[in-house]
N, C-alpha and C positions, 0 to 999 in steps of 0.2 A: 717769531723770535722771542725767546724767554727774556724776562726782565734782567736776569743775571748777565746774559750775553749783551744786552743793550747797555747796561752799566759798564761792563768791561770794555766795550767798544767806544765809550764816550769820553772825550778829553775834558769837556766842561759842560755841566748841565745847562740846557737852554731854559730861558725864562721868558715871560711875556715881553719884557722890555728888549731882550736880545733878539727875539723873533721879529718884533716890530722893526728893529734896526736892520735886520737881514732882509726883510720883505721890502722895505723902502729902498735899500741898496740895490735890490734886484730890479726894481722899477714899478712896483705896485703903488698906485697913486690914489690920493684922496678923491672920493667921488666916483670912482670907476665901478663898473659892474664886473664881478669876478666869479667865474665858475672854477671851483677848486676840486681837483682829484688828488687824493692823498694817501700816504701810508705813515702812520704815527711812528712805527718802529724805525723808519728810515731817518728820522730826525735825531736819533739818539735819545738820551734821557732828557725828558721835558719836565720841568718842575711844574706840576699842575696837570700833566697829561693832556688829553684831548681838549678839555675846556680852556686850557691856557692857549692852545693853538688857535682856537676859535676867538678868544679874546684878542689875541694879537692881530688876527686877520681883520676883526671888527674895528679895532683901533686904527689900523693902517688905512682902511677904507674911509673911516670917518662917518659922520652923521648923514652925509649925502650919498654915500656909496651903497652898494648892494652886494651881499655875499650869497652865493648860490652853491649848492652841492647836490650831487645825485643821491637819491635815497631809495634805490631800487629794492624791490622785494620780489625777486624773480622766483622765489620758492612758491609764490601764490600762482601756480600754474598746473597744468595737467601732469600728474605723477607718471603717466605713461611715457612722457618725454624726458624724465629726469635721467641724467647720465653721470653726474658727479656728486654723490654716487647714485646708481639706480636703486629702485626698491622692488621687492617681489611683485610680479604681476597680480598676485592674489590680493595685494593691498590697494591697487589702483582705484577701484570704484569706491571703496570705503574712504580712502583719503580724500578723494575729490568731493564726495558728498558731505564730509564733515569738516572740511577746511574752513576756518573762520574767514568771513568777508573782510576785504581790505578796509581799514579805517585809518585815514591820514594822521589821526592823533595818537594811535596806539600801535599800529603795525610796525614791527622793527624792520630795519634794513637787513639785507641778506648778502653777506660776503662783501660789504662795501667798506669795511674798516671802522676803526673806533671813532674817527673824527666826524664823519657824517652821521653815524649812529648817535653820537652825543648832540650834534647840532640840531637834529630834528626835534629834540625835546626842549630846546632853549626857548625862553620867553620871546614872543614876537615873531617866531619863525612860522612861515606859511608853507604848506606842502601841497603839491598838486595831487589830483585824485586818481591818477592812473594806477591800477592795482599792481602792476609789475615794474614800470619805469617812471616812478614819480621823481620830482625834484623838490628840494626845499630851498627857501630863500628868506632872507631878512634884510630889510633896508628900504630905501625909497622906491625901488621898482619891483619889490617882491610880489605884490598883488598882480601886477601886469604879467610877470613871468610865470606865475604858478596857476593862474585862473584858466578855466575852460580847456583843460587838457583832454583832447579827444581820445576816446578809448581805442579807436582804430588808427591812431597815429602816434605811436609810443614816443618816437624821437624825430618826428618830421616837422613840417612847418606849422602844424596845428598842435604843437607841444611846446614846453619850455625851451627846447633847442631852437625852434624857429624864432621864438621871441628874443632869445639871447642874440641870435644873429642879427635880427632887426635893430636891436638896441646897441650894436657894435660892442659886445662884451669882450672881455679878456678871459683867457684860460690860464690857470696855474696848475702845472703838474708838479706836485710836491712829494718828491721821493718815489714817484711812479713813472712809468713810461707811456708811450702813445697807445699801448694796448688797453689802457684804462681811459682813453680820451673819448668819451661818449659823443662829443661834438662831431666826430667823423661819421656817426650814424646818420646825421642830417645830410651829409654828402651822399650817402647811399640812396636816400630818398630822391635826391635831385639828379643823380647820375644816371646815365644810360649804358647798360652793359648786358651781354647776352644771358648771363646766368641769373639776372635779377628776377625774383619771383616773390609771390606772396604765399602765406600759409595761414592756417587757423590757429588762434591762441585763445585758450580758455582760462578764466580766473573767477574767483568768488567775489561778488560785489553786492552792495546794498542798493536795492531799488525800492524807494518809498518805505524804508525801514525793514524790508524783508531781504534775506540773503537769497541770492540765486547765482547759478553758474552761467556766466556770460561769455559767449564765443564771438570773436571778431576776426576779420580778415585783415592782415597787416603784413608789412614787409618782413621777409625772412632774413634776419640780420647775419652778417658775416664780418667778424673782426679779425680774421686770420692774417690780413695784410696791413693792419693798422700801424704796426711798427715800421714797416717799409714805407708807408705813406708819410708818416711823421718824420722819419729820417730823411727822406727825399725832400720834403718841404723845408726842413732845416738847411739842407745842403744847397738847394736850388734858390731859395728866396733870401736866406740870411736874415730872416725876420723873427727868429726865435731868440729870446734872451736867455742865456744859460748862466746859472750862478749857484750859490750855496745858501740854504736856509738851515741853520744849525748844521747837522752833519749830512743833510739830504741834498742830492742834486735837484735843482729846481729849474723848470722851464716855464717861461712866461711868453704868451703870444696872443695876438688878436685872433678872435674866432673867425671873422669874415675871410681874411686871406687864406687861412688854413682850410676852411670848408670849400672855398672856391677852387683852391689848388687840388683838393681831394676829388672834387667832382670831375675835373679834367683827367686826373691821374687814373681814376677808376674807369673812365671811358676808354682810356688807352691801354690799360693793363689787365683789367678783369675780363675773363673769357665768358 
């Protein structure tokens, strides 16, 4: 959405203080661990843009809280598998051989939005080392969440997703839907359903200071039913808090009940 359209659709600009007020009214509490999925444009005009949203989240969580965001770089993958958009087959080998290795300090996010892209560069933020599905965190439990991210477990129990579940984290969908809720991938690892399978993933990584193409076997993800799962969870459990943050629809929920519900849902509904 263009800035002109955002301004035209905004009744009153959001500020750090107004965002803090809205987040607290929604139910975000001091000291909690919060995984945030977001769309900056959905908030309307924010005075200070993405850094202001991050400051508001940080203030709301306080010094004992932990702010977490997905910082995926899924473009660091085999060009032969690219579909949005595809590239000419003649490019595949060259792109793969020259693609820079993942660096948690410098590799940008890919199609994750302005807020996580800004967050990964903030002082004190730690980022896990998975080349495609990293997470970034800042706060009391950041190191626990981001450390030892297994290359063959992008979003399972040996990833930040598993640690967030163990720590009883909360999820905030800020202007986005359940199709962006990466916590549901943890349920895919845990659920049993006929179509579940693994596939090979390749990415450029640094090994002892040298770039190499590393291939791992991992779960073949499917997010096509995430909206249905999220909607059913909201309806069946009544455990999702709905509200407004600036002009965005916001959903706040605990991760454990959502993932547990999704495991059962997938077992019953996925073929």
